[in-house]
Rosetta silent file (secondary structure, phi, psi, omega in degrees, C-alpha in Angstrom):
SEQUENCE: MDEYVEVLQLMGLKNSKELEALPSLFSKGHNLLFTGKTPKVRAVVEDPDDDKFIECALALKAEVVITGDKRVLAVKEYMGIKIVSPAKFGKFGLNANGAQSAKIVKSAD
SCORE:     score description
SCORE:     0.000 S_00000001
   1 L     0.000  -41.126 -175.134  -14.019   -3.967    5.166 S_00000001
   2 H   -64.568  -36.790 -177.702  -13.097   -7.686    5.619 S_00000001
   3 H   -66.195  -34.913  174.165   -9.342   -6.693    5.666 S_00000001
   4 H   -58.334  -50.055 -173.389   -9.967   -4.175    8.573 S_00000001
   5 H   -70.445  -30.450  176.421  -11.663   -6.860   10.545 S_00000001
   6 H   -66.787  -43.440  175.701   -8.867   -9.393    9.834 S_00000001
   7 H   -62.650  -46.727  172.109   -6.261   -6.917   10.972 S_00000001
   8 H   -59.520  -37.160 -178.090   -8.142   -6.094   14.038 S_00000001
   9 H   -73.344  -37.946  177.535   -8.633   -9.710   14.907 S_00000001
  10 H   -61.087  -31.429 -179.436   -4.822  -10.300   14.443 S_00000001
  11 L   -84.885    6.785  175.256   -4.312   -7.485   16.885 S_00000001
  12 L   105.598   -0.534  172.574   -6.463   -9.163   19.547 S_00000001
  13 L   -93.339   96.507 -177.782  -10.023   -8.045   18.877 S_00000001
  14 L  -123.020  128.289  176.930  -12.021  -11.174   18.432 S_00000001
  15 L    49.742   44.418 -179.678  -15.713  -11.468   18.473 S_00000001
  16 L  -112.504  167.284 -174.617  -16.076   -8.169   20.392 S_00000001
  17 H   -70.533  -22.889 -174.592  -18.664   -5.335   20.230 S_00000001
  18 H   -69.531  -42.870  179.502  -15.869   -3.116   18.835 S_00000001
  19 H   -67.990  -37.736  171.407  -15.721   -5.357   15.644 S_00000001
  20 H   -53.461  -38.150  179.924  -19.545   -5.194   15.472 S_00000001
  21 H   -78.217   -9.322 -179.094  -19.446   -1.492   15.498 S_00000001
  22 H   -61.853  -44.802  172.352  -17.037   -1.246   12.595 S_00000001
  23 H   -63.262  -30.077 -178.192  -19.611   -1.337    9.779 S_00000001
  24 H   -70.143  -36.240  175.631  -21.613    1.270   11.509 S_00000001
  25 H   -56.806  -50.958 -177.600  -18.587    3.556   11.550 S_00000001
  26 H   -61.951  -47.047 -176.979  -17.985    3.139    7.868 S_00000001
  27 H   -59.835  -24.366  175.868  -21.505    3.532    6.982 S_00000001
  28 L   -88.125    1.652 -177.958  -21.699    6.883    8.824 S_00000001
  29 L    89.456    8.711 -178.981  -18.729    8.176    6.909 S_00000001
  30 L   -90.731   82.819 -178.724  -16.267    7.652    9.618 S_00000001
  31 L  -132.046 -100.390 -166.194  -13.512    6.107    7.282 S_00000001
  32 L  -117.150  135.814  170.606  -10.506    7.537    5.619 S_00000001
  33 L  -121.787  143.998  174.667   -8.863   10.990    5.436 S_00000001
  34 L  -112.824  152.878  170.329   -5.904   11.758    3.102 S_00000001
  35 L  -145.620  145.868  176.438   -3.167   14.328    3.164 S_00000001
  36 L   -95.731  -22.340 -178.468   -0.447   15.188    0.810 S_00000001
  37 L  -119.288  122.655  176.054    1.567   17.318    3.183 S_00000001
  38 L  -122.701  143.329  167.822    2.999   15.959    6.404 S_00000001
  39 L   -66.729  149.951  179.015    5.404   17.417    8.886 S_00000001
  40 L   -91.128  117.186  174.525    8.704   15.556    9.267 S_00000001
  41 L  -131.367  165.444  173.923    9.173   14.218   12.795 S_00000001
  42 L  -120.303   85.461 -175.733   11.391   11.765   14.668 S_00000001
  43 L  -106.924  -34.723 -173.320    9.089    9.970   17.037 S_00000001
  44 L  -105.142   94.956 -179.432    9.499    6.182   16.665 S_00000001
  45 L   -59.281  -46.646 -172.727   13.215    5.824   17.628 S_00000001
  46 L   -71.059  -21.291 -177.122   13.360    2.124   17.089 S_00000001
  47 L  -148.227   76.772 -176.140   11.805    2.298   13.583 S_00000001
  48 H   -51.674  -20.946  176.816   12.016    5.690   11.839 S_00000001
  49 H   -66.059  -28.311  179.933    9.946    4.239    8.877 S_00000001
  50 H   -79.009   -6.407  174.749    7.056    4.229   11.282 S_00000001
  51 H   -62.769  -17.149 -177.180    7.195    7.938   11.791 S_00000001
  52 H   -65.123  -31.923 -179.090    4.820    8.269    8.789 S_00000001
  53 H   -76.181  -37.256  172.339    1.942    7.307   11.007 S_00000001
  54 H   -70.464  -31.146  173.196    2.638   10.098   13.551 S_00000001
  55 H   -63.626  -41.435 -179.021    3.231   12.534   10.629 S_00000001
  56 H   -67.853  -43.501 -178.404   -0.139   11.735    9.179 S_00000001
  57 H   -58.992  -41.750  178.373   -1.858   11.979   12.548 S_00000001
  58 H   -61.114  -51.108 -174.711   -0.182   15.491   13.074 S_00000001
  59 H   -59.895  -39.641 -170.831   -1.117   16.665    9.614 S_00000001
  60 L  -100.785   16.032  176.918   -4.800   15.664    9.988 S_00000001
  61 L    49.805   53.280  177.578   -5.012   16.933   13.675 S_00000001
  62 L   -75.431  162.863  176.919   -5.875   13.362   14.879 S_00000001
  63 L  -107.218  -22.381 -172.765   -6.458   12.623   18.490 S_00000001
  64 E  -144.139  138.110  161.080   -5.448    8.842   18.342 S_00000001
  65 E  -108.561  129.156  178.943   -3.255    6.463   16.437 S_00000001
  66 E  -103.198  134.970 -173.508   -4.307    2.894   16.583 S_00000001
  67 E  -163.509  147.477  174.262   -1.671    0.340   16.092 S_00000001
  68 L  -102.274   -2.228 -178.345   -0.513   -3.105   17.062 S_00000001
  69 L   -77.496  119.991 -176.442    3.223   -2.253   16.263 S_00000001
  70 H   -63.415  -27.340  179.300    5.059   -2.345   19.570 S_00000001
  71 H   -71.802  -39.504  176.993    7.657    0.225   18.464 S_00000001
  72 H   -70.956  -42.948 -179.470    4.892    2.744   17.760 S_00000001
  73 H   -55.789  -37.582 -179.793    3.028    1.823   20.874 S_00000001
  74 L   -50.846  -29.457  177.162    6.190    2.522   22.780 S_00000001
  75 L   -66.326  -41.770  178.792    5.784    6.216   22.034 S_00000001
  76 L    69.743  -37.757  173.634    2.497    6.326   23.829 S_00000001
  77 E  -162.075  143.593  175.576    1.761    9.995   23.036 S_00000001
  78 E  -144.207  116.851 -177.268    3.226   12.574   20.729 S_00000001
  79 L    48.836   43.254  178.888    2.170   16.151   20.893 S_00000001
  80 L    85.458    2.420  175.724   -1.056   15.331   22.434 S_00000001
  81 E   -91.571  116.745 -179.106   -1.847   12.472   20.140 S_00000001
  82 E   -77.441  149.991  175.552   -2.525    9.163   22.010 S_00000001
  83 E  -127.472  118.805 -165.405   -1.075    6.047   20.557 S_00000001
  84 E  -138.256  158.937  174.038   -3.049    2.985   21.647 S_00000001
  85 L   -77.014  153.067  168.121   -3.647   -0.696   20.801 S_00000001
  86 H   -40.059  -50.161 -175.878   -6.915   -1.692   19.171 S_00000001
  87 H   -61.879  -43.210 -177.142   -8.044   -3.348   22.372 S_00000001
  88 H   -73.034  -42.957  170.054   -7.355   -0.209   24.376 S_00000001
  89 H   -54.566  -43.143  178.098   -9.063    2.021   21.808 S_00000001
  90 H   -56.245  -36.718 -175.699  -12.093   -0.200   21.906 S_00000001
  91 H   -72.740  -28.796 -178.385  -12.414    0.520   25.557 S_00000001
  92 H  -124.389  -10.057 -169.890  -12.546    4.367   25.198 S_00000001
  93 L   -89.415   -7.117 -173.301  -12.772    5.353   21.589 S_00000001
  94 E  -112.648  137.089  178.486  -16.426    4.745   20.754 S_00000001
  95 L   -79.536  179.660 -175.490  -19.294    7.015   21.956 S_00000001
  96 L   -58.271  -34.015 -171.992  -22.731    5.767   23.101 S_00000001
  97 L   -85.472   -2.699  179.418  -24.026    5.658   19.458 S_00000001
  98 L    83.828    8.615  178.378  -21.026    3.377   18.394 S_00000001
  99 L   -93.006  143.499 -177.703  -19.597    6.300   16.424 S_00000001
 100 E   -80.635  132.128 -173.445  -15.934    7.249   16.616 S_00000001
 101 L   -98.689    3.010 -175.206  -15.619   10.771   18.064 S_00000001
 102 L  -140.237  154.833  170.203  -12.045   11.588   16.976 S_00000001
 103 L   -73.854  142.148 -172.167   -9.995   11.503   13.815 S_00000001
 104 E  -127.841  149.862  167.544   -7.881    8.452   13.836 S_00000001
 105 E  -121.224  128.788 -176.129   -4.850    7.105   11.988 S_00000001
 106 E  -105.481  130.831  174.764   -4.583    3.265   11.899 S_00000001
 107 E  -114.295  131.613 -178.105   -1.348    1.492   11.535 S_00000001
 108 L  -101.803   12.579  179.987   -1.572   -2.127   10.457 S_00000001
 109 L   -65.480    0.000    0.000    2.112   -2.883   11.146 S_00000001
């Protein structure tokens, strides 16, 4: 948990209500999903190694990829999947109960 908070702070979320909501998200089971099979895509032109985040999002039918990586952020959207910074996600990603309403893929790059 501390590592998630540290990464989010490095990406610009400091002392915010979004950071306070994080423990609640994890305690309610909103944490990690894994997949063994992902489609191969070419979405992040400037850094093809980062395509793995888009591939996971597609495989898991995510609605959002949260990243601080400028090359991934430059994609903005891929096949209906929004790609946003943690700060932007914090503005629209949490419902009234502080729960995350969409499957997400987080990139710490």
